[in-house]
C-alpha positions, 0 to 999 in steps of 0.5 A: 810432698811426692807421690808414688810416681815421684811427681810433685803434689800441687798442694791446696792452693792449686785450682780445683780440676774439672771433671770431663763433660763439665765447663771450667769455672768462669774467669772474673775480669773486667769488660772493656767498654768502648768509648771515644776516648779508647778509640782516640788512644788506638787511633793516636797510637796508630799515627805514632807508628805511621809518623815514624814510618813516613820520617824513616822511609821518606829520609832513607829512600828519598833523602827528603828533609821534609818527610822527616820533620813531618814524620817527627812532628806527627810522631811527637803530637800522636804520642801527646795525644795518645797519653791524653786520650789514654787518660780520658778513656780511663775516666770513663 
């Protein structure tokens, strides 16, 4: 349905508009509860990136096989830890 200016009428399913000077209705969402599992999730995800950086930089800049292996192992272990701690964080 269109109005006189040819604009589309939003219909009844659109949210009500707030009047100037009033606060919009609060949005209902779940608050994040910090727990050791959630902190471990963030730390292990950061270690995934750090391990990938060590592996790539160590091999590309220094041709270091030990840095490549250490970075790959760190990335794999941190990825597994990331998923494990995510499960622990969701249980709390």
